[in-house]
Biopython code that builds the backbone (N, CA, C, O; Angstrom):
import numpy as np
from Bio.PDB.StructureBuilder import StructureBuilder

atoms = [
    (1, "MET", "N", (6.526, 12.436, 15.092)),
    (1, "MET", "CA", (6.567, 11.134, 14.472)),
    (1, "MET", "C", (6.227, 11.280, 12.994)),
    (1, "MET", "O", (5.227, 11.895, 12.626)),
    (2, "SER", "N", (7.072, 10.708, 12.168)),
    (2, "SER", "CA", (6.880, 10.737, 10.723)),
    (2, "SER", "C", (6.818, 9.304, 10.210)),
    (2, "SER", "O", (7.677, 8.485, 10.538)),
    (3, "THR", "N", (5.808, 9.004, 9.409)),
    (3, "THR", "CA", (5.700, 7.670, 8.822)),
    (3, "THR", "C", (5.809, 7.768, 7.307)),
    (3, "THR", "O", (5.477, 8.795, 6.715)),
    (4, "ASP", "N", (6.279, 6.687, 6.685)),
    (4, "ASP", "CA", (6.464, 6.680, 5.238)),
    (4, "ASP", "C", (6.305, 5.257, 4.708)),
    (4, "ASP", "O", (6.169, 4.302, 5.472)),
    (5, "ILE", "N", (6.327, 5.140, 3.377)),
    (5, "ILE", "CA", (6.241, 3.860, 2.670)),
    (5, "ILE", "C", (7.473, 3.746, 1.785)),
    (5, "ILE", "O", (7.812, 4.684, 1.063)),
    (6, "ASP", "N", (8.133, 2.620, 1.839)),
    (6, "ASP", "CA", (9.210, 2.304, 0.918)),
    (6, "ASP", "C", (8.708, 1.150, 0.057)),
    (6, "ASP", "O", (8.656, 0.010, 0.520)),
    (7, "ILE", "N", (8.337, 1.436, -1.198)),
    (7, "ILE", "CA", (7.818, 0.387, -2.080)),
    (7, "ILE", "C", (8.991, -0.440, -2.590)),
    (7, "ILE", "O", (9.918, 0.080, -3.213)),
    (8, "LEU", "N", (8.930, -1.734, -2.314)),
    (8, "LEU", "CA", (10.007, -2.649, -2.665)),
    (8, "LEU", "C", (9.773, -3.334, -4.008)),
    (8, "LEU", "O", (10.728, -3.704, -4.691)),
    (9, "ARG", "N", (8.501, -3.507, -4.393)),
    (9, "ARG", "CA", (8.159, -4.193, -5.645)),
    (9, "ARG", "C", (6.730, -3.835, -6.021)),
    (9, "ARG", "O", (5.870, -3.685, -5.153)),
    (10, "GLY", "N", (6.477, -3.698, -7.334)),
    (10, "GLY", "CA", (5.123, -3.483, -7.821)),
    (10, "GLY", "C", (4.706, -2.031, -7.950)),
    (10, "GLY", "O", (3.514, -1.740, -8.054)),
    (11, "GLU", "N", (5.666, -1.111, -7.944)),
    (11, "GLU", "CA", (5.344, 0.308, -8.064)),
    (11, "GLU", "C", (4.905, 0.669, -9.486)),
    (11, "GLU", "O", (4.097, 1.578, -9.676)),
    (12, "HIS", "N", (5.441, -0.046, -10.486)),
    (12, "HIS", "CA", (5.082, 0.160, -11.891)),
    (12, "HIS", "C", (4.454, -1.129, -12.409)),
    (12, "HIS", "O", (5.053, -2.201, -12.324)),
    (13, "MET", "N", (3.241, -1.012, -12.947)),
    (13, "MET", "CA", (2.502, -2.163, -13.462)),
    (13, "MET", "C", (1.972, -1.823, -14.846)),
    (13, "MET", "O", (1.894, -0.652, -15.218)),
    (14, "LYS", "N", (1.610, -2.842, -15.602)),
    (14, "LYS", "CA", (0.886, -2.664, -16.865)),
    (14, "LYS", "C", (-0.596, -2.854, -16.586)),
    (14, "LYS", "O", (-0.987, -3.643, -15.725)),
    (15, "GLN", "N", (-1.397, -2.131, -17.313)),
    (15, "GLN", "CA", (-2.850, -2.196, -17.188)),
    (15, "GLN", "C", (-3.318, -3.647, -17.280)),
    (15, "GLN", "O", (-2.979, -4.358, -18.225)),
    (16, "GLY", "N", (-4.109, -4.082, -16.279)),
    (16, "GLY", "CA", (-4.677, -5.419, -16.256)),
    (16, "GLY", "C", (-3.807, -6.475, -15.584)),
    (16, "GLY", "O", (-4.295, -7.568, -15.294)),
    (17, "ASP", "N", (-2.519, -6.177, -15.326)),
    (17, "ASP", "CA", (-1.641, -7.162, -14.689)),
    (17, "ASP", "C", (-2.000, -7.325, -13.216)),
    (17, "ASP", "O", (-2.433, -6.377, -12.562)),
    (18, "THR", "N", (-1.815, -8.532, -12.707)),
    (18, "THR", "CA", (-2.021, -8.795, -11.284)),
    (18, "THR", "C", (-0.748, -9.343, -10.624)),
    (18, "THR", "O", (-0.772, -9.764, -9.468)),
    (19, "MET", "N", (0.362, -9.330, -11.371)),
    (19, "MET", "CA", (1.663, -9.732, -10.846)),
    (19, "MET", "C", (2.682, -8.696, -11.271)),
    (19, "MET", "O", (2.536, -8.156, -12.367)),
    (20, "PRO", "N", (3.684, -8.381, -10.504)),
    (20, "PRO", "CA", (3.967, -8.936, -9.191)),
    (20, "PRO", "C", (3.081, -8.295, -8.122)),
    (20, "PRO", "O", (2.490, -7.237, -8.339)),
    (21, "ALA", "N", (3.000, -8.946, -6.980)),
    (21, "ALA", "CA", (2.283, -8.375, -5.842)),
    (21, "ALA", "C", (2.994, -7.092, -5.414)),
    (21, "ALA", "O", (4.201, -6.948, -5.605)),
    (22, "LEU", "N", (2.239, -6.170, -4.839)),
    (22, "LEU", "CA", (2.823, -4.949, -4.282)),
    (22, "LEU", "C", (3.459, -5.291, -2.942)),
    (22, "LEU", "O", (2.795, -5.835, -2.059)),
    (23, "ARG", "N", (4.714, -4.984, -2.788)),
    (23, "ARG", "CA", (5.445, -5.269, -1.544)),
    (23, "ARG", "C", (6.030, -3.959, -1.043)),
    (23, "ARG", "O", (6.687, -3.236, -1.792)),
    (24, "ALA", "N", (5.790, -3.658, 0.223)),
    (24, "ALA", "CA", (6.237, -2.383, 0.777)),
    (24, "ALA", "C", (6.738, -2.549, 2.199)),
    (24, "ALA", "O", (6.354, -3.477, 2.912)),
    (25, "MET", "N", (7.616, -1.616, 2.599)),
    (25, "MET", "CA", (8.084, -1.545, 3.970)),
    (25, "MET", "C", (7.474, -0.295, 4.595)),
    (25, "MET", "O", (7.569, 0.799, 4.036)),
    (26, "LEU", "N", (6.843, -0.467, 5.766)),
    (26, "LEU", "CA", (6.267, 0.652, 6.493)),
    (26, "LEU", "C", (7.321, 1.156, 7.471)),
    (26, "LEU", "O", (7.917, 0.382, 8.220)),
    (27, "VAL", "N", (7.539, 2.478, 7.448)),
    (27, "VAL", "CA", (8.651, 3.084, 8.158)),
    (27, "VAL", "C", (8.138, 4.183, 9.086)),
    (27, "VAL", "O", (7.258, 4.961, 8.719)),
    (28, "GLU", "N", (8.706, 4.233, 10.303)),
    (28, "GLU", "CA", (8.423, 5.308, 11.248)),
    (28, "GLU", "C", (9.750, 5.939, 11.653)),
    (28, "GLU", "O", (10.655, 5.253, 12.129)),
    (29, "ASP", "N", (9.857, 7.262, 11.460)),
    (29, "ASP", "CA", (11.087, 7.982, 11.810)),
    (29, "ASP", "C", (12.330, 7.285, 11.248)),
    (29, "ASP", "O", (13.314, 7.081, 11.958)),
    (30, "ASP", "N", (12.267, 6.923, 9.964)),
    (30, "ASP", "CA", (13.380, 6.308, 9.228)),
    (30, "ASP", "C", (13.778, 4.912, 9.720)),
    (30, "ASP", "O", (14.857, 4.428, 9.376)),
    (31, "SER", "N", (12.925, 4.258, 10.519)),
    (31, "SER", "CA", (13.195, 2.895, 10.987)),
    (31, "SER", "C", (12.029, 1.982, 10.613)),
    (31, "SER", "O", (10.886, 2.428, 10.510)),
    (32, "GLU", "N", (12.330, 0.709, 10.414)),
    (32, "GLU", "CA", (11.292, -0.279, 10.111)),
    (32, "GLU", "C", (10.282, -0.307, 11.260)),
    (32, "GLU", "O", (10.660, -0.366, 12.430)),
    (33, "PHE", "N", (8.994, -0.263, 10.910)),
    (33, "PHE", "CA", (7.933, -0.243, 11.919)),
    (33, "PHE", "C", (7.549, -1.678, 12.276)),
    (33, "PHE", "O", (7.263, -2.474, 11.382)),
    (34, "ASN", "N", (7.538, -2.020, 13.555)),
    (34, "ASN", "CA", (7.200, -3.369, 13.999)),
    (34, "ASN", "C", (5.678, -3.547, 13.991)),
    (34, "ASN", "O", (4.960, -2.864, 14.722)),
    (35, "LEU", "N", (5.207, -4.461, 13.167)),
    (35, "LEU", "CA", (3.773, -4.696, 12.982)),
    (35, "LEU", "C", (3.263, -5.904, 13.769)),
    (35, "LEU", "O", (2.191, -6.427, 13.468)),
    (36, "SER", "N", (4.012, -6.347, 14.764)),
    (36, "SER", "CA", (3.679, -7.581, 15.484)),
    (36, "SER", "C", (2.278, -7.595, 16.085)),
    (36, "SER", "O", (1.662, -8.660, 16.132)),
    (37, "GLU", "N", (1.750, -6.474, 16.543)),
    (37, "GLU", "CA", (0.424, -6.438, 17.170)),
    (37, "GLU", "C", (-0.581, -5.634, 16.343)),
    (37, "GLU", "O", (-1.476, -4.986, 16.886)),
    (38, "TYR", "N", (-0.414, -5.691, 15.009)),
    (38, "TYR", "CA", (-1.232, -4.880, 14.114)),
    (38, "TYR", "C", (-1.892, -5.717, 13.022)),
    (38, "TYR", "O", (-1.427, -6.804, 12.681)),
    (39, "THR", "N", (-2.985, -5.184, 12.486)),
    (39, "THR", "CA", (-3.528, -5.610, 11.198)),
    (39, "THR", "C", (-3.373, -4.405, 10.279)),
    (39, "THR", "O", (-3.379, -3.265, 10.742)),
    (40, "VAL", "N", (-3.236, -4.652, 8.979)),
    (40, "VAL", "CA", (-2.954, -3.559, 8.044)),
    (40, "VAL", "C", (-3.880, -3.663, 6.840)),
    (40, "VAL", "O", (-4.118, -4.749, 6.312)),
    (41, "THR", "N", (-4.402, -2.505, 6.413)),
    (41, "THR", "CA", (-5.172, -2.416, 5.175)),
    (41, "THR", "C", (-4.485, -1.440, 4.225)),
    (41, "THR", "O", (-3.755, -0.545, 4.651)),
    (42, "MET", "N", (-4.734, -1.630, 2.932)),
    (42, "MET", "CA", (-4.228, -0.709, 1.918)),
    (42, "MET", "C", (-5.405, -0.024, 1.261)),
    (42, "MET", "O", (-6.413, -0.654, 0.943)),
    (43, "LYS", "N", (-5.264, 1.283, 1.059)),
    (43, "LYS", "CA", (-6.255, 2.067, 0.336)),
    (43, "LYS", "C", (-5.558, 2.633, -0.899)),
    (43, "LYS", "O", (-4.426, 3.112, -0.820)),
    (44, "MET", "N", (-6.247, 2.575, -2.045)),
    (44, "MET", "CA", (-5.671, 3.069, -3.289)),
    (44, "MET", "C", (-6.764, 3.691, -4.138)),
    (44, "MET", "O", (-7.864, 3.148, -4.241)),
    (45, "LYS", "N", (-6.458, 4.847, -4.755)),
    (45, "LYS", "CA", (-7.389, 5.460, -5.696)),
    (45, "LYS", "C", (-6.632, 6.246, -6.736)),
    (45, "LYS", "O", (-5.528, 6.730, -6.487)),
    (46, "LEU", "N", (-7.234, 6.370, -7.909)),
    (46, "LEU", "CA", (-6.663, 7.227, -8.943)),
    (46, "LEU", "C", (-6.482, 8.624, -8.358)),
    (46, "LEU", "O", (-7.313, 9.081, -7.572)),
    (47, "ALA", "N", (-5.416, 9.294, -8.732)),
    (47, "ALA", "CA", (-5.047, 10.572, -8.117)),
    (47, "ALA", "C", (-6.192, 11.581, -8.089)),
    (47, "ALA", "O", (-6.317, 12.324, -7.116)),
    (48, "ASN", "N", (-7.031, 11.632, -9.123)),
    (48, "ASN", "CA", (-8.117, 12.627, -9.175)),
    (48, "ASN", "C", (-9.501, 12.029, -8.963)),
    (48, "ASN", "O", (-10.505, 12.704, -9.192)),
    (49, "ALA", "N", (-9.571, 10.772, -8.531)),
    (49, "ALA", "CA", (-10.861, 10.097, -8.369)),
    (49, "ALA", "C", (-11.492, 10.425, -7.020)),
    (49, "ALA", "O", (-10.818, 10.859, -6.086)),
    (50, "ASP", "N", (-12.798, 10.208, -6.942)),
    (50, "ASP", "CA", (-13.534, 10.419, -5.703)),
    (50, "ASP", "C", (-13.648, 9.150, -4.871)),
    (50, "ASP", "O", (-13.798, 9.217, -3.651)),
    (51, "SER", "N", (-13.576, 7.989, -5.526)),
    (51, "SER", "CA", (-13.776, 6.744, -4.789)),
    (51, "SER", "C", (-12.525, 5.867, -4.847)),
    (51, "SER", "O", (-11.692, 5.991, -5.744)),
    (52, "LEU", "N", (-12.425, 4.985, -3.868)),
    (52, "LEU", "CA", (-11.286, 4.073, -3.765)),
    (52, "LEU", "C", (-11.394, 2.937, -4.781)),
    (52, "LEU", "O", (-12.483, 2.423, -5.035)),
    (53, "THR", "N", (-10.272, 2.556, -5.351)),
    (53, "THR", "CA", (-10.179, 1.373, -6.193)),
    (53, "THR", "C", (-9.919, 0.149, -5.330)),
    (53, "THR", "O", (-10.434, -0.935, -5.605)),
    (54, "VAL", "N", (-9.107, 0.329, -4.273)),
    (54, "VAL", "CA", (-8.761, -0.754, -3.351)),
    (54, "VAL", "C", (-8.953, -0.265, -1.919)),
    (54, "VAL", "O", (-8.535, 0.839, -1.571)),
    (55, "ASP", "N", (-9.577, -1.078, -1.109)),
    (55, "ASP", "CA", (-9.670, -0.881, 0.342)),
    (55, "ASP", "C", (-9.719, -2.289, 0.917)),
    (55, "ASP", "O", (-10.794, -2.833, 1.168)),
    (56, "ASP", "N", (-8.528, -2.879, 1.126)),
    (56, "ASP", "CA", (-8.453, -4.303, 1.421)),
    (56, "ASP", "C", (-7.287, -4.595, 2.366)),
    (56, "ASP", "O", (-6.344, -3.811, 2.468)),
    (57, "SER", "N", (-7.365, -5.717, 3.041)),
    (57, "SER", "CA", (-6.292, -6.110, 3.955)),
    (57, "SER", "C", (-5.076, -6.579, 3.163)),
    (57, "SER", "O", (-5.183, -7.017, 2.017)),
    (58, "VAL", "N", (-3.922, -6.474, 3.806)),
    (58, "VAL", "CA", (-2.672, -6.933, 3.221)),
    (58, "VAL", "C", (-2.111, -8.053, 4.090)),
    (58, "VAL", "O", (-2.539, -8.249, 5.228)),
    (59, "THR", "N", (-1.160, -8.772, 3.542)),
    (59, "THR", "CA", (-0.451, -9.799, 4.293)),
    (59, "THR", "C", (0.752, -9.150, 4.966)),
    (59, "THR", "O", (1.545, -8.475, 4.309)),
    (60, "ILE", "N", (0.888, -9.352, 6.260)),
    (60, "ILE", "CA", (2.073, -8.882, 6.956)),
    (60, "ILE", "C", (3.118, -9.981, 6.800)),
    (60, "ILE", "O", (3.062, -11.016, 7.464)),
    (61, "GLU", "N", (4.059, -9.734, 5.917)),
    (61, "GLU", "CA", (5.039, -10.741, 5.516)),
    (61, "GLU", "C", (6.164, -10.897, 6.552)),
    (61, "GLU", "O", (6.536, -12.013, 6.917)),
    (62, "GLN", "N", (6.690, -9.773, 7.011)),
    (62, "GLN", "CA", (7.760, -9.775, 8.014)),
    (62, "GLN", "C", (7.428, -8.700, 9.052)),
    (62, "GLN", "O", (7.836, -7.548, 8.903)),
    (63, "PRO", "N", (6.691, -9.072, 10.103)),
    (63, "PRO", "CA", (6.208, -8.076, 11.074)),
    (63, "PRO", "C", (7.309, -7.232, 11.704)),
    (63, "PRO", "O", (7.143, -6.022, 11.858)),
    (64, "ASP", "N", (8.415, -7.843, 12.067)),
    (64, "ASP", "CA", (9.481, -7.103, 12.744)),
    (64, "ASP", "C", (10.207, -6.128, 11.825)),
    (64, "ASP", "O", (10.899, -5.231, 12.308)),
    (65, "ARG", "N", (10.065, -6.285, 10.511)),
    (65, "ARG", "CA", (10.690, -5.382, 9.540)),
    (65, "ARG", "C", (9.679, -4.450, 8.877)),
    (65, "ARG", "O", (10.058, -3.626, 8.045)),
    (66, "GLY", "N", (8.388, -4.569, 9.236)),
    (66, "GLY", "CA", (7.372, -3.693, 8.666)),
    (66, "GLY", "C", (7.045, -3.986, 7.216)),
    (66, "GLY", "O", (6.579, -3.095, 6.505)),
    (67, "ILE", "N", (7.273, -5.204, 6.757)),
    (67, "ILE", "CA", (7.067, -5.539, 5.344)),
    (67, "ILE", "C", (5.698, -6.173, 5.146)),
    (67, "ILE", "O", (5.331, -7.143, 5.810)),
    (68, "VAL", "N", (4.947, -5.583, 4.197)),
    (68, "VAL", "CA", (3.602, -6.051, 3.864)),
    (68, "VAL", "C", (3.519, -6.341, 2.375)),
    (68, "VAL", "O", (4.291, -5.807, 1.578)),
    (69, "THR", "N", (2.563, -7.200, 2.010)),
    (69, "THR", "CA", (2.343, -7.563, 0.617)),
    (69, "THR", "C", (0.852, -7.466, 0.302)),
    (69, "THR", "O", (0.006, -7.912, 1.077)),
    (70, "TYR", "N", (0.549, -6.873, -0.856)),
    (70, "TYR", "CA", (-0.826, -6.843, -1.335)),
    (70, "TYR", "C", (-0.884, -7.611, -2.645)),
    (70, "TYR", "O", (-0.213, -7.248, -3.612)),
    (71, "ASP", "N", (-1.690, -8.682, -2.681)),
    (71, "ASP", "CA", (-1.911, -9.453, -3.901)),
    (71, "ASP", "C", (-3.035, -8.805, -4.680)),
    (71, "ASP", "O", (-4.169, -8.725, -4.208)),
    (72, "TRP", "N", (-2.711, -8.338, -5.890)),
    (72, "TRP", "CA", (-3.696, -7.646, -6.721)),
    (72, "TRP", "C", (-4.868, -8.560, -7.045)),
    (72, "TRP", "O", (-4.684, -9.751, -7.299)),
    (73, "ASN", "N", (-6.066, -8.004, -7.035)),
    (73, "ASN", "CA", (-7.277, -8.700, -7.452)),
    (73, "ASN", "C", (-7.605, -8.298, -8.883)),
    (73, "ASN", "O", (-7.181, -7.238, -9.343)),
    (74, "ASN", "N", (-8.359, -9.140, -9.588)),
    (74, "ASN", "CA", (-8.827, -8.749, -10.919)),
    (74, "ASN", "C", (-9.602, -7.451, -10.794)),
    (74, "ASN", "O", (-10.456, -7.312, -9.917)),
    (75, "GLY", "N", (-9.308, -6.505, -11.665)),
    (75, "GLY", "CA", (-9.988, -5.214, -11.655)),
    (75, "GLY", "C", (-9.218, -4.111, -10.953)),
    (75, "GLY", "O", (-9.475, -2.934, -11.208)),
    (76, "ASP", "N", (-8.273, -4.453, -10.070)),
    (76, "ASP", "CA", (-7.508, -3.434, -9.347)),
    (76, "ASP", "C", (-6.668, -2.559, -10.276)),
    (76, "ASP", "O", (-6.458, -1.379, -9.998)),
    (77, "THR", "N", (-6.188, -3.140, -11.382)),
    (77, "THR", "CA", (-5.281, -2.415, -12.277)),
    (77, "THR", "C", (-5.886, -2.193, -13.666)),
    (77, "THR", "O", (-5.153, -2.003, -14.636)),
    (78, "GLU", "N", (-7.200, -2.215, -13.765)),
    (78, "GLU", "CA", (-7.863, -2.080, -15.068)),
    (78, "GLU", "C", (-7.730, -0.681, -15.671)),
    (78, "GLU", "O", (-7.671, -0.539, -16.893)),
    (79, "MET", "N", (-7.684, 0.342, -14.835)),
    (79, "MET", "CA", (-7.575, 1.728, -15.311)),
    (79, "MET", "C", (-6.127, 2.185, -15.197)),
    (79, "MET", "O", (-5.523, 2.103, -14.127)),
    (80, "ASN", "N", (-5.572, 2.669, -16.316)),
    (80, "ASN", "CA", (-4.208, 3.174, -16.247)),
    (80, "ASN", "C", (-4.201, 4.560, -15.600)),
    (80, "ASN", "O", (-5.206, 5.271, -15.612)),
    (81, "GLY", "N", (-3.061, 4.925, -15.042)),
    (81, "GLY", "CA", (-2.909, 6.229, -14.422)),
    (81, "GLY", "C", (-2.051, 6.155, -13.168)),
    (81, "GLY", "O", (-1.496, 5.110, -12.830)),
    (82, "THR", "N", (-1.960, 7.289, -12.489)),
    (82, "THR", "CA", (-1.208, 7.394, -11.248)),
    (82, "THR", "C", (-2.170, 7.234, -10.081)),
    (82, "THR", "O", (-3.190, 7.919, -10.004)),
    (83, "TYR", "N", (-1.840, 6.331, -9.182)),
    (83, "TYR", "CA", (-2.681, 6.040, -8.030)),
    (83, "TYR", "C", (-1.996, 6.508, -6.749)),
    (83, "TYR", "O", (-0.787, 6.347, -6.586)),
    (84, "ASN", "N", (-2.778, 7.087, -5.846)),
    (84, "ASN", "CA", (-2.321, 7.387, -4.498)),
    (84, "ASN", "C", (-2.606, 6.165, -3.637)),
    (84, "ASN", "O", (-3.671, 5.557, -3.738)),
    (85, "ILE", "N", (-1.641, 5.809, -2.786)),
    (85, "ILE", "CA", (-1.853, 4.690, -1.876)),
    (85, "ILE", "C", (-1.461, 5.089, -0.453)),
    (85, "ILE", "O", (-0.613, 5.955, -0.238)),
    (86, "GLU", "N", (-2.098, 4.435, 0.495)),
    (86, "GLU", "CA", (-1.690, 4.540, 1.890)),
    (86, "GLU", "C", (-2.038, 3.229, 2.578)),
    (86, "GLU", "O", (-2.945, 2.506, 2.165)),
    (87, "PHE", "N", (-1.300, 2.948, 3.628)),
    (87, "PHE", "CA", (-1.540, 1.782, 4.454)),
    (87, "PHE", "C", (-1.996, 2.268, 5.818)),
    (87, "PHE", "O", (-1.483, 3.262, 6.332)),
    (88, "VAL", "N", (-2.959, 1.570, 6.403)),
    (88, "VAL", "CA", (-3.449, 1.919, 7.734)),
    (88, "VAL", "C", (-3.217, 0.714, 8.640)),
    (88, "VAL", "O", (-3.756, -0.369, 8.416)),
    (89, "ALA", "N", (-2.399, 0.934, 9.668)),
    (89, "ALA", "CA", (-2.083, -0.120, 10.641)),
    (89, "ALA", "C", (-2.968, 0.083, 11.863)),
    (89, "ALA", "O", (-2.977, 1.158, 12.463)),
    (90, "GLU", "N", (-3.711, -0.957, 12.227)),
    (90, "GLU", "CA", (-4.564, -0.901, 13.413)),
    (90, "GLU", "C", (-3.994, -1.817, 14.487)),
    (90, "GLU", "O", (-3.845, -3.022, 14.286)),
    (91, "HIS", "N", (-3.683, -1.225, 15.621)),
    (91, "HIS", "CA", (-3.135, -1.967, 16.757)),
    (91, "HIS", "C", (-4.242, -2.802, 17.405)),
    (91, "HIS", "O", (-5.424, -2.501, 17.239)),
    (92, "ASN", "N", (-3.868, -3.833, 18.129)),
    (92, "ASN", "CA", (-4.834, -4.680, 18.839)),
    (92, "ASN", "C", (-5.721, -3.881, 19.787)),
    (92, "ASN", "O", (-6.841, -4.304, 20.074)),
    (93, "ASP", "N", (-5.243, -2.722, 20.286)),
    (93, "ASP", "CA", (-6.036, -1.892, 21.204)),
    (93, "ASP", "C", (-6.985, -0.937, 20.473)),
    (93, "ASP", "O", (-7.701, -0.172, 21.119)),
    (94, "GLY", "N", (-7.000, -0.971, 19.117)),
    (94, "GLY", "CA", (-7.909, -0.148, 18.331)),
    (94, "GLY", "C", (-7.316, 1.141, 17.797)),
    (94, "GLY", "O", (-7.940, 1.783, 16.953)),
    (95, "ASN", "N", (-6.134, 1.549, 18.252)),
    (95, "ASN", "CA", (-5.480, 2.751, 17.726)),
    (95, "ASN", "C", (-4.971, 2.495, 16.318)),
    (95, "ASN", "O", (-4.576, 1.378, 15.985)),
    (96, "THR", "N", (-4.982, 3.552, 15.482)),
    (96, "THR", "CA", (-4.550, 3.416, 14.092)),
    (96, "THR", "C", (-3.435, 4.397, 13.767)),
    (96, "THR", "O", (-3.294, 5.441, 14.404)),
    (97, "LEU", "N", (-2.642, 4.035, 12.755)),
    (97, "LEU", "CA", (-1.551, 4.860, 12.270)),
    (97, "LEU", "C", (-1.476, 4.704, 10.762)),
    (97, "LEU", "O", (-1.448, 3.585, 10.251)),
    (98, "SER", "N", (-1.443, 5.841, 10.036)),
    (98, "SER", "CA", (-1.384, 5.826, 8.573)),
    (98, "SER", "C", (0.053, 5.939, 8.087)),
    (98, "SER", "O", (0.877, 6.633, 8.682)),
    (99, "PHE", "N", (0.333, 5.241, 6.993)),
    (99, "PHE", "CA", (1.636, 5.280, 6.333)),
    (99, "PHE", "C", (1.418, 5.651, 4.884)),
    (99, "PHE", "O", (0.754, 4.880, 4.191)),
    (100, "PRO", "N", (1.920, 6.769, 4.355)),
    (100, "PRO", "CA", (2.598, 7.811, 5.108)),
    (100, "PRO", "C", (1.586, 8.691, 5.828)),
    (100, "PRO", "O", (0.401, 8.692, 5.495)),
    (101, "ASN", "N", (2.062, 9.439, 6.818)),
    (101, "ASN", "CA", (1.147, 10.363, 7.502)),
    (101, "ASN", "C", (1.259, 11.774, 6.940)),
    (101, "ASN", "O", (0.686, 12.713, 7.492)),
    (102, "ASN", "N", (1.997, 11.921, 5.843)),
    (102, "ASN", "CA", (2.083, 13.183, 5.120)),
    (102, "ASN", "C", (2.125, 12.854, 3.629)),
    (102, "ASN", "O", (3.134, 12.355, 3.132)),
    (103, "GLY", "N", (1.038, 13.131, 2.919)),
    (103, "GLY", "CA", (0.974, 12.808, 1.491)),
    (103, "GLY", "C", (0.588, 11.365, 1.254)),
    (103, "GLY", "O", (-0.090, 10.745, 2.073)),
    (104, "PHE", "N", (1.032, 10.832, 0.110)),
    (104, "PHE", "CA", (0.673, 9.479, -0.307)),
    (104, "PHE", "C", (1.858, 8.797, -0.962)),
    (104, "PHE", "O", (2.788, 9.452, -1.431)),
    (105, "GLY", "N", (1.815, 7.463, -0.988)),
    (105, "GLY", "CA", (2.701, 6.706, -1.848)),
    (105, "GLY", "C", (2.097, 6.714, -3.242)),
    (105, "GLY", "O", (0.948, 7.120, -3.411)),
    (106, "ARG", "N", (2.838, 6.281, -4.229)),
    (106, "ARG", "CA", (2.353, 6.272, -5.609)),
    (106, "ARG", "C", (2.579, 4.916, -6.263)),
    (106, "ARG", "O", (3.609, 4.272, -6.065)),
    (107, "VAL", "N", (1.586, 4.497, -7.049)),
    (107, "VAL", "CA", (1.683, 3.322, -7.908)),
    (107, "VAL", "C", (1.295, 3.789, -9.302)),
    (107, "VAL", "O", (0.331, 4.535, -9.472)),
    (108, "TYR", "N", (2.052, 3.343, -10.295)),
    (108, "TYR", "CA", (1.827, 3.771, -11.670)),
    (108, "TYR", "C", (1.366, 2.585, -12.509)),
    (108, "TYR", "O", (2.061, 1.574, -12.613)),
    (109, "ILE", "N", (0.186, 2.722, -13.102)),
    (109, "ILE", "CA", (-0.364, 1.687, -13.994)),
    (109, "ILE", "C", (-0.246, 2.226, -15.413)),
    (109, "ILE", "O", (-0.929, 3.178, -15.790)),
    (110, "GLU", "N", (0.635, 1.599, -16.196)),
    (110, "GLU", "CA", (0.863, 2.013, -17.578)),
    (110, "GLU", "C", (-0.209, 1.445, -18.504)),
    (110, "GLU", "O", (-0.721, 0.351, -18.268)),
    (111, "GLU", "N", (-0.538, 2.171, -19.529)),
    (111, "GLU", "CA", (-1.502, 1.704, -20.520)),
    (111, "GLU", "C", (-0.937, 0.509, -21.270)),
    (111, "GLU", "O", (0.230, 0.510, -21.663)),
    (112, "GLY", "N", (-1.758, -0.501, -21.467)),
    (112, "GLY", "CA", (-1.351, -1.665, -22.244)),
    (112, "GLY", "C", (-1.592, -1.428, -23.734)),
    (112, "GLY", "O", (-2.278, -0.479, -24.113)),
    (113, "LEU", "N", (-1.039, -2.275, -24.557)),
    (113, "LEU", "CA", (-1.231, -2.149, -26.017)),
    (113, "LEU", "C", (-2.520, -2.792, -26.448)),
    (113, "LEU", "O", (-2.846, -2.784, -27.635)),
]
sb = StructureBuilder()
sb.init_structure("model")
sb.init_model(0)
sb.init_chain("A")
sb.init_seg("    ")
for serial, (resi, resn, name, xyz) in enumerate(atoms, 1):
    if name == "N":
        sb.init_residue(resn, " ", resi, " ")
    sb.init_atom(name, np.array(xyz, "f"), 0.0, 1.0, " ", f" {name:<3s}", serial, name[0])
structure = sb.get_structure()
């Protein structure tokens, strides 16, 4: 089983921006992952950092298509750089699955003027 992230919107941001929201499709074996019985969190940190910048729940926008949305909070994009991201889906029975399960997704925060 291989899982991945297809970022649909919000992969490139300017430092300090909180729009647009990050929108992603969670994929298992090249198919949309059905999130109907899951809750999902997003974890994000600067590529070389020790601590997480984000560890928060996301909105499951279209469960049958695996589409989730994360609304940025103030402070989430304050530091420019390349961020590693992953989503963790927890089933109602307590089992978890990470997206991607090999490596990380990437979000790029560009320096503002």
